[in-house]
MARZA-20337 format. One record per residue: residue number from 1; x, y, z of N, C-alpha, C, O, CB in turn; residue in three letters. Coordinates in Angstrom, 2 decimals, padded with zeros to 5 digits. Glycine has a CB too. Layout:
BEGIN
NUM X Y Z X Y Z X Y Z X Y Z X Y Z ala
...
//
This chain:
BEGIN
1 105.61 077.34 075.00 106.32 076.16 075.46 105.35 075.16 076.09 104.35 075.52 076.70 107.39 076.55 076.47 pro
2 105.68 073.92 075.92 104.86 072.85 076.44 105.02 072.75 077.96 106.11 072.95 078.49 105.23 071.52 075.78 lys
3 103.93 072.44 078.65 103.93 072.32 080.10 104.56 070.99 080.50 104.15 069.94 080.02 102.51 072.45 080.66 leu
4 105.55 071.04 081.38 106.20 069.85 081.88 105.26 069.13 082.85 104.85 069.71 083.86 107.55 070.20 082.57 asp
5 104.91 067.89 082.55 103.93 067.13 083.34 104.37 066.95 084.79 103.53 067.02 085.69 103.70 065.76 082.71 gln
6 105.66 066.73 085.05 106.15 066.56 086.42 105.98 067.84 087.22 105.58 067.80 088.39 107.62 066.12 086.42 lys
7 106.28 068.96 086.60 106.12 070.26 087.28 104.65 070.53 087.53 104.27 070.98 088.61 106.75 071.40 086.45 ile
8 103.81 070.26 086.53 102.36 070.47 086.69 101.81 069.61 087.84 101.06 070.11 088.68 101.61 070.13 085.38 phe
9 102.19 068.34 087.88 101.68 067.45 088.93 102.10 067.91 090.32 101.35 067.72 091.28 102.17 066.04 088.68 asn
10 103.27 068.49 090.44 103.76 068.91 091.76 103.29 070.31 092.14 102.92 070.55 093.29 105.27 068.86 091.79 arg
11 103.29 071.25 091.17 103.04 072.65 091.49 101.74 073.22 090.93 101.34 074.31 091.34 104.16 073.46 090.99 tyr
12 101.08 072.53 090.03 099.88 073.08 089.41 100.22 074.15 088.39 101.32 074.15 087.83 098.95 073.65 090.47 gly
13 099.29 075.06 088.16 099.47 076.12 087.17 099.65 077.46 087.85 099.14 077.70 088.95 098.27 076.18 086.21 leu
14 100.39 078.34 087.20 100.57 079.70 087.71 099.43 080.59 087.21 098.66 080.21 086.33 101.94 080.27 087.27 thr
15 099.35 081.77 087.78 098.37 082.76 087.37 098.52 083.08 085.88 097.54 083.17 085.16 098.50 084.05 088.21 leu
16 099.74 083.26 085.45 100.00 083.57 084.04 099.58 082.42 083.12 099.02 082.66 082.05 101.49 083.90 083.85 asn
17 099.85 081.18 083.52 099.48 080.03 082.69 097.97 079.90 082.55 097.47 079.61 081.46 100.07 078.75 083.28 gln
18 097.23 080.11 083.64 095.76 080.02 083.57 095.20 081.17 082.73 094.23 080.98 082.01 095.14 080.03 084.99 val
19 095.81 082.35 082.82 095.38 083.47 081.98 095.55 083.12 080.51 094.66 083.36 079.70 096.17 084.75 082.33 thr
20 096.69 082.54 080.16 096.93 082.13 078.77 095.93 081.07 078.33 095.45 081.09 077.20 098.36 081.60 078.61 lys
21 095.61 080.14 079.23 094.62 079.11 078.93 093.25 079.75 078.66 092.57 079.35 077.71 094.52 078.10 080.09 leu
22 092.85 080.72 079.47 091.57 081.41 079.24 091.56 082.11 077.88 090.56 082.03 077.15 091.31 082.45 080.36 cys
23 092.64 082.77 077.54 092.73 083.44 076.24 092.61 082.43 075.10 091.96 082.70 074.09 094.06 084.22 076.12 lys
24 093.24 081.29 075.27 093.18 080.25 074.25 091.76 079.72 074.10 091.30 079.49 072.98 094.15 079.11 074.58 arg
25 091.07 079.51 075.22 089.69 079.00 075.17 088.76 080.01 074.49 087.88 079.63 073.72 089.19 078.69 076.59 leu
26 088.96 081.30 074.77 088.16 082.34 074.12 088.41 082.29 072.62 087.46 082.35 071.83 088.51 083.75 074.70 ile
27 089.66 082.19 072.23 090.02 082.14 070.81 089.47 080.89 070.13 088.90 080.96 069.04 091.53 082.20 070.65 ser
28 089.63 079.74 070.77 089.16 078.48 070.19 087.64 078.46 070.03 087.12 077.81 069.13 089.60 077.31 071.06 asp
29 086.94 079.17 070.90 085.47 079.24 070.81 085.03 080.32 069.83 083.84 080.57 069.66 084.86 079.50 072.19 ala
30 086.01 080.97 069.19 085.75 082.03 068.23 084.91 083.16 068.84 083.98 083.67 068.22 085.05 081.47 067.00 gln
31 085.26 083.51 070.06 084.61 084.60 070.77 085.49 085.84 070.71 086.71 085.74 070.56 084.30 084.20 072.23 gln
32 084.86 086.99 070.85 085.61 088.22 071.05 085.62 088.45 072.55 084.57 088.50 073.19 084.98 089.44 070.26 lys
33 086.79 088.59 073.11 086.88 088.78 074.55 088.31 088.95 074.99 089.21 089.14 074.17 086.25 087.61 075.28 gly
34 088.50 088.89 076.30 089.84 089.08 076.84 089.97 088.34 078.17 088.98 087.97 078.81 090.15 090.57 077.02 ser
35 091.21 088.14 078.56 091.53 087.59 079.87 092.80 088.30 080.33 093.84 088.21 079.68 091.73 086.01 079.81 ala
36 092.71 089.00 081.44 093.84 089.75 081.97 094.02 089.39 083.44 093.04 089.24 084.17 093.64 091.28 081.80 glu
37 095.29 089.24 083.87 095.51 088.92 085.27 096.09 090.12 086.02 096.76 090.98 085.45 096.44 087.72 085.40 his
38 095.82 090.13 087.32 096.23 091.20 088.22 096.91 090.55 089.42 096.38 089.60 089.99 095.01 092.09 088.66 tyr
39 098.06 091.07 089.81 098.74 090.52 090.98 099.53 091.61 091.69 099.81 092.67 091.13 099.66 089.37 090.58 ser
40 099.87 091.32 092.94 100.65 092.25 093.74 101.99 092.53 093.07 102.48 093.66 093.12 100.87 091.71 095.15 leu
41 102.58 091.51 092.45 103.89 091.70 091.82 103.83 092.69 090.67 104.86 093.23 090.25 104.43 090.36 091.31 ser
42 102.62 092.94 090.14 102.45 093.94 089.08 102.07 095.30 089.66 101.83 096.25 088.91 101.39 093.49 088.08 gln
43 102.01 095.41 090.98 101.68 096.67 091.62 100.19 096.90 091.80 099.78 098.01 092.15 102.25 097.78 090.83 gly
44 099.36 095.91 091.57 097.93 096.07 091.76 097.58 096.08 093.25 098.34 095.56 094.07 097.16 094.95 091.04 his
45 096.44 096.67 093.57 096.08 096.87 094.97 094.74 096.20 095.31 093.99 095.78 094.44 096.00 098.37 095.28 thr
46 094.49 096.12 096.60 093.24 095.56 097.09 092.05 096.39 096.60 090.97 095.84 096.36 093.24 095.48 098.62 ile
47 092.23 097.69 096.45 091.14 098.54 095.96 090.81 098.23 094.49 089.67 098.37 094.07 091.52 100.04 096.10 asp
48 091.80 097.80 093.72 091.52 097.39 092.34 090.70 096.10 092.32 089.86 095.92 091.44 092.84 097.19 091.57 gln
49 090.94 095.21 093.28 090.12 094.00 093.38 088.66 094.39 093.68 087.74 093.89 093.04 090.67 093.05 094.48 leu
50 088.47 095.26 094.64 087.11 095.72 094.97 086.45 096.37 093.75 085.31 096.06 093.42 087.13 096.72 096.15 arg
51 087.18 097.25 093.09 086.65 097.97 091.92 086.27 097.00 090.81 085.21 097.14 090.19 087.67 098.99 091.40 ser
52 087.13 096.02 090.55 086.86 095.04 089.50 085.64 094.20 089.86 084.83 093.88 088.99 088.09 094.14 089.27 glu
53 085.49 093.85 091.12 084.30 093.09 091.56 083.03 093.91 091.36 082.03 093.39 090.87 084.44 092.68 093.05 cys
54 083.05 095.17 091.73 081.88 096.03 091.55 081.51 096.16 090.08 080.33 096.11 089.72 082.13 097.42 092.15 lys
55 082.52 096.33 089.23 082.29 096.52 087.80 081.84 095.23 087.11 080.94 095.24 086.28 083.55 097.05 087.13 arg
56 082.46 094.14 087.47 082.26 092.89 086.73 081.11 092.02 087.22 080.51 091.31 086.42 083.50 092.10 086.79 ser
57 080.81 092.07 088.50 079.84 091.14 089.06 078.44 091.75 089.12 077.89 091.98 090.20 080.28 090.71 090.45 leu
58 077.89 092.01 087.96 076.52 092.50 087.88 075.81 091.74 086.75 076.47 091.19 085.87 076.48 094.06 087.63 asn
59 074.48 091.70 086.78 073.74 090.88 085.81 073.98 091.22 084.35 073.87 090.34 083.49 072.29 091.00 086.09 pro
60 074.31 092.46 084.04 074.49 092.84 082.64 075.91 092.60 082.13 076.17 092.73 080.94 074.13 094.29 082.45 ser
61 076.81 092.26 083.02 078.21 092.05 082.64 078.42 090.66 082.05 077.83 089.68 082.51 079.12 092.25 083.85 ser
62 079.25 090.60 081.05 079.66 089.31 080.48 081.09 089.03 080.91 081.96 088.66 080.11 079.53 089.31 078.90 lys
63 081.31 089.23 082.21 082.64 089.12 082.79 082.60 088.21 084.00 081.63 088.20 084.76 083.19 090.50 083.16 thr
64 083.67 087.45 084.18 083.82 086.68 085.41 085.22 086.92 085.96 086.13 087.33 085.24 083.58 085.15 085.16 cys
65 085.36 086.68 087.24 086.64 086.85 087.90 087.04 085.52 088.51 086.24 084.88 089.19 086.59 087.97 088.99 ile
66 088.27 085.11 088.25 088.81 083.89 088.82 089.88 084.28 089.83 090.84 084.97 089.49 089.39 082.94 087.70 ile
67 089.71 083.85 091.07 090.68 084.16 092.13 091.71 083.04 092.21 091.38 081.86 092.12 089.97 084.34 093.50 ala
68 092.97 083.42 092.36 094.06 082.47 092.61 094.61 082.80 093.98 095.17 083.88 094.19 095.20 082.55 091.48 asn
69 094.45 081.89 094.92 094.77 082.18 096.32 095.31 080.95 097.02 095.20 079.83 096.53 093.54 082.71 097.05 tyr
70 095.91 081.19 098.19 096.42 080.14 099.03 095.30 079.75 100.00 094.75 080.61 100.69 097.71 080.59 099.79 tyr
71 094.98 078.45 100.05 093.84 078.00 100.85 094.16 077.77 102.32 093.24 077.61 103.12 093.30 076.75 100.28 met
72 095.42 077.74 102.70 095.81 077.32 104.04 095.33 078.20 105.17 094.49 079.08 105.00 097.27 077.23 104.10 gly
73 095.90 077.93 106.32 095.49 078.60 107.55 095.77 080.09 107.49 096.74 080.52 106.86 096.19 077.98 108.74 ser
74 094.92 080.91 108.16 095.12 082.36 108.14 096.49 082.79 108.64 097.06 083.75 108.12 094.05 083.04 108.97 pro
75 097.04 082.10 109.65 098.37 082.48 110.14 099.44 082.25 109.08 100.53 082.81 109.17 098.70 081.68 111.41 gln
76 099.14 081.42 108.09 100.03 081.23 106.96 099.58 082.04 105.75 099.96 081.74 104.62 100.12 079.75 106.60 asn
77 098.77 083.07 105.98 098.25 083.97 104.97 097.30 083.28 103.99 097.23 083.64 102.82 099.38 084.60 104.20 lys
78 096.59 082.28 104.47 095.58 081.61 103.67 094.20 082.08 104.10 094.08 083.00 104.91 095.70 080.08 103.80 gly
79 093.15 081.45 103.58 091.79 081.85 103.93 091.14 080.93 104.94 089.95 081.08 105.24 090.95 081.92 102.70 ile
80 091.89 079.98 105.48 091.38 079.18 106.57 090.81 077.83 106.22 090.22 077.17 107.07 090.37 079.93 107.25 gly
81 090.97 077.38 104.98 090.54 076.03 104.64 091.65 075.06 105.05 092.81 075.45 105.14 090.21 075.91 103.11 leu
82 091.30 073.81 105.30 092.31 072.86 105.81 093.22 072.27 104.73 093.60 071.10 104.81 091.63 071.74 106.54 pro
83 093.57 073.06 103.74 094.40 072.58 102.64 095.55 073.55 102.45 095.32 074.74 102.23 093.57 072.42 101.33 phe
84 096.76 073.08 102.54 097.94 073.94 102.44 098.45 073.98 101.00 099.50 073.42 100.70 099.04 073.46 103.39 glu
85 097.69 074.64 100.13 098.08 074.70 098.71 097.37 075.87 098.03 096.43 076.45 098.57 097.76 073.38 097.99 met
86 097.83 076.18 096.84 097.18 077.21 096.04 095.96 076.66 095.33 095.77 075.45 095.23 098.17 077.78 095.02 gly
87 095.12 077.58 094.85 093.84 077.16 094.28 093.30 078.26 093.36 093.60 079.44 093.55 092.82 076.84 095.40 his
88 092.51 077.87 092.37 091.77 078.80 091.51 090.28 078.52 091.69 089.87 077.36 091.66 092.19 078.65 090.01 phe
89 089.48 079.55 091.89 088.01 079.42 091.92 087.39 080.73 091.46 087.98 081.80 091.65 087.50 079.05 093.35 ser
90 086.20 080.67 090.85 085.53 081.90 090.44 084.94 082.65 091.63 084.57 082.07 092.65 084.42 081.59 089.44 pro
91 084.88 083.96 091.47 084.22 084.82 092.45 082.78 084.99 091.98 082.54 085.37 090.84 084.96 086.22 092.59 ile
92 081.83 084.71 092.87 080.42 084.75 092.50 079.72 086.05 092.83 078.75 086.41 092.17 079.71 083.65 093.15 gly
93 080.20 086.78 093.85 079.52 088.00 094.27 080.45 088.83 095.16 081.42 088.33 095.72 078.20 087.68 095.01 ala
94 080.12 090.11 095.26 080.80 091.01 096.17 079.75 091.76 096.96 078.83 092.34 096.38 081.74 092.00 095.39 tyr
95 079.87 091.75 098.29 078.96 092.47 099.17 079.70 093.67 099.74 080.56 093.54 100.61 078.41 091.55 100.31 asp
96 079.36 094.85 099.23 080.06 096.06 099.64 079.84 096.38 101.11 080.74 096.90 101.77 079.61 097.22 098.78 glu
97 078.65 096.09 101.64 078.32 096.39 103.03 079.27 095.67 104.00 079.74 096.28 104.96 076.88 096.00 103.33 thr
98 079.53 094.40 103.75 080.41 093.62 104.63 081.84 093.51 104.08 082.71 092.92 104.71 079.84 092.23 104.84 thr
99 082.06 094.08 102.89 083.36 093.99 102.20 083.80 092.54 102.10 084.91 092.18 102.48 084.43 094.84 102.95 asp
100 082.88 091.70 101.58 083.12 090.27 101.46 082.91 089.79 100.03 082.17 090.39 099.25 082.20 089.49 102.41 ser
101 083.59 088.70 099.72 083.51 088.09 098.40 083.01 086.66 098.55 083.41 085.94 099.46 084.90 088.12 097.69 ile
102 082.11 086.27 097.64 081.60 084.90 097.62 082.47 084.08 096.68 082.51 084.34 095.47 080.10 084.86 097.18 leu
103 083.16 083.11 097.23 083.99 082.20 096.45 083.14 081.00 096.05 082.56 080.33 096.91 085.27 081.75 097.25 ile
104 083.05 080.74 094.77 082.28 079.60 094.25 083.27 078.44 094.08 083.70 078.13 092.97 081.56 079.96 092.87 met
105 083.61 077.81 095.19 084.68 076.82 095.18 084.38 075.66 094.25 083.26 075.14 094.21 084.92 076.31 096.58 asp
106 085.39 075.25 093.50 085.22 074.19 092.51 086.01 072.93 092.84 086.00 071.96 092.08 085.62 074.70 091.15 val
107 086.71 072.94 093.99 087.53 071.80 094.32 086.70 070.70 094.95 085.85 070.97 095.80 088.64 072.21 095.26 trp
108 086.92 069.48 094.54 086.12 068.34 094.96 086.15 068.10 096.45 085.19 067.54 096.99 086.58 067.11 094.26 trp
109 087.21 068.51 097.17 087.26 068.26 098.61 086.56 069.33 099.43 086.34 069.14 100.62 088.69 068.16 099.05 gln
110 086.20 070.43 098.82 085.44 071.45 099.54 084.15 071.75 098.81 083.07 071.68 099.40 086.27 072.74 099.72 ser
111 084.24 072.07 097.54 083.11 072.22 096.62 081.86 072.89 097.20 080.75 072.51 096.85 082.73 070.91 096.12 ala
112 082.05 073.86 098.05 080.94 074.66 098.55 081.28 076.12 098.34 082.45 076.50 098.31 080.66 074.36 100.06 asp
113 080.25 076.93 098.19 080.47 078.37 098.13 080.64 078.88 099.56 080.02 078.35 100.48 079.28 079.11 097.39 ala
114 081.46 079.90 099.73 081.65 080.49 101.05 082.04 081.96 100.91 082.62 082.37 099.90 082.72 079.71 101.86 tyr
115 081.72 082.73 101.94 082.07 084.15 101.98 083.40 084.32 102.69 083.68 083.64 103.67 080.96 084.97 102.68 trp
116 084.22 085.23 102.19 085.50 085.56 102.81 085.68 087.08 102.70 085.26 087.69 101.72 086.69 084.79 102.11 val
117 086.30 087.68 103.71 086.52 089.13 103.64 087.49 089.44 102.51 088.36 088.63 102.18 087.06 089.68 104.99 ser
118 087.33 090.60 101.91 088.23 091.01 100.84 089.67 091.04 101.36 090.59 090.62 100.67 087.83 092.41 100.27 val
119 089.85 091.53 102.58 091.20 091.60 103.18 091.84 090.21 103.29 093.00 090.03 102.93 091.12 092.26 104.57 glu
120 091.07 089.22 103.78 091.61 087.87 103.92 091.93 087.25 102.55 092.96 086.60 102.39 090.62 086.98 104.68 asp
121 091.04 087.47 101.59 091.30 086.94 100.25 092.54 087.59 099.65 093.38 086.92 099.05 090.08 087.15 099.33 leu
122 092.65 088.91 099.80 093.81 089.62 099.25 095.10 089.09 099.87 096.08 088.86 099.16 093.68 091.13 099.49 trp
123 095.11 088.89 101.19 096.31 088.35 101.84 096.64 086.97 101.28 097.81 086.64 101.08 096.11 088.27 103.36 gln
124 095.61 086.16 101.04 095.83 084.82 100.48 096.33 084.90 099.03 097.03 084.00 098.57 094.54 083.99 100.54 ala
125 095.96 085.97 098.32 096.45 086.18 096.96 097.90 086.67 096.95 098.62 086.46 095.98 095.55 087.19 096.23 met
126 098.32 087.29 098.01 099.67 087.85 098.08 100.72 086.80 098.43 101.91 087.11 098.45 099.72 088.97 099.09 cys
127 100.30 085.60 098.69 101.21 084.51 099.00 101.75 083.94 097.69 100.98 083.62 096.79 100.52 083.41 099.84 thr
128 103.05 083.81 097.60 103.66 083.31 096.37 103.33 081.86 096.09 102.99 081.12 097.01 105.15 083.47 096.44 gly
129 103.41 081.46 094.83 103.10 080.08 094.46 103.99 079.07 095.16 105.21 079.22 095.23 103.23 079.92 092.97 pro
130 103.37 078.05 095.67 104.04 076.85 096.17 105.07 077.10 097.26 106.07 076.40 097.34 104.69 076.17 095.05 asn
131 104.84 078.11 098.10 105.74 078.31 099.23 105.80 077.07 100.11 106.83 076.73 100.68 105.31 079.52 100.06 glu
132 104.66 076.39 100.21 104.61 075.21 101.06 105.47 074.07 100.52 105.78 073.13 101.26 103.19 074.74 101.23 gln
133 105.86 074.12 099.26 106.68 073.05 098.67 108.16 073.42 098.66 108.97 072.67 098.12 106.22 072.75 097.25 trp
134 108.52 074.55 099.23 109.92 074.91 099.32 110.52 075.48 098.05 111.73 075.42 097.87 110.69 073.74 099.72 gly
135 109.68 076.04 097.17 110.21 076.67 095.96 111.17 077.78 096.38 110.94 078.44 097.40 109.05 077.24 095.05 glu
136 112.22 077.98 095.63 113.26 078.95 095.99 112.73 080.35 096.24 111.81 080.81 095.55 114.29 079.00 094.90 gly
137 113.32 081.03 097.24 112.87 082.37 097.64 112.92 083.34 096.46 112.00 084.13 096.28 113.72 082.89 098.79 lys
138 114.00 083.30 095.67 114.12 084.23 094.55 113.06 083.97 093.49 112.60 084.90 092.83 115.52 084.14 093.93 glu
139 112.67 082.71 093.31 111.63 082.38 092.34 110.26 082.87 092.85 109.47 083.39 092.06 111.60 080.86 092.07 gln
140 109.99 082.71 094.15 108.72 083.17 094.72 108.60 084.69 094.64 107.51 085.22 094.45 108.60 082.72 096.17 arg
141 109.73 085.37 094.79 109.70 086.83 094.79 109.23 087.40 093.46 108.72 088.52 093.41 111.09 087.37 095.12 ala
142 109.38 086.64 092.39 108.96 087.12 091.08 107.48 086.88 090.80 106.94 087.43 089.84 109.79 086.45 090.01 arg
143 106.82 086.07 091.62 105.44 085.68 091.34 104.59 085.86 092.59 105.05 085.65 093.71 105.37 084.22 090.85 lys
144 103.37 086.24 092.39 102.37 086.18 093.46 101.10 085.65 092.83 100.98 085.53 091.61 102.15 087.58 094.14 thr
145 100.17 085.35 093.67 098.86 084.95 093.18 098.11 086.23 092.84 098.69 087.32 092.87 098.08 084.08 094.24 arg
146 096.83 086.13 092.52 096.06 087.31 092.16 094.70 086.91 091.64 094.08 085.98 092.15 096.79 088.15 091.13 gly
147 094.24 087.60 090.60 092.95 087.27 090.01 092.97 087.54 088.52 093.78 088.32 088.01 091.82 088.08 090.68 phe
148 092.08 086.86 087.83 091.96 086.97 086.37 090.57 087.49 086.05 089.58 086.97 086.57 092.23 085.60 085.66 ile
149 090.48 088.49 085.20 089.21 089.01 084.73 089.03 088.49 083.31 089.80 088.81 082.41 089.14 090.58 084.79 val
150 087.99 087.68 083.12 087.69 087.09 081.81 086.40 087.71 081.32 085.38 087.68 082.01 087.59 085.52 081.88 val
151 086.44 088.25 080.11 085.22 088.85 079.57 085.03 088.42 078.12 085.98 088.08 077.41 085.27 090.39 079.67 ser
152 083.77 088.45 077.72 083.44 088.14 076.34 082.49 089.21 075.82 081.66 089.73 076.56 082.82 086.72 076.21 thr
153 082.64 089.52 074.57 081.77 090.49 073.92 080.69 089.78 073.11 079.94 090.43 072.38 082.59 091.42 073.02 asn
154 080.60 088.47 073.25 079.62 087.68 072.52 078.20 088.16 072.84 077.86 088.36 074.00 079.78 086.18 072.87 asn
155 077.40 088.32 071.83 076.03 088.78 072.02 075.05 087.63 072.26 073.86 087.85 072.44 075.59 089.58 070.81 gln
156 075.57 086.40 072.25 074.72 085.24 072.52 074.31 085.19 073.96 074.29 086.22 074.64 075.44 083.95 072.14 gly
157 073.99 083.99 074.45 073.46 083.80 075.80 074.14 084.53 076.88 073.75 084.42 078.04 073.48 082.43 076.14 ser
//
């Protein structure tokens, strides 16, 4: 189905929509690969996020992880940025010693990399889409944020 421009402008994209977009880009580039999303609503856990980071974020991996999280204040289950909205950014690294993730922020108003604890990021991922815009409670209950693992089997660069 075609994306409604008014809905996109107000709410952005969901985790599922961005996953489909990644799959389409892989296909259009004639690559062999996959894009799978993980969220609390599917029963995934914080330990799966840690495990996926350990597996995917190494020099020999052709995998990246895209986090979908709420950027707002920690008391609102966000990661503490001054923006009360959802966001997608790639994860650049995982530090097991401090249990922290490096977010490679891509948004023009912040556009800096920063470290966040896995716990804080997970809480920000567990916040439903667009709660700040008053989306219906029953609609939020069906969706949560999460992360997307994108991989390619391409033997090129």
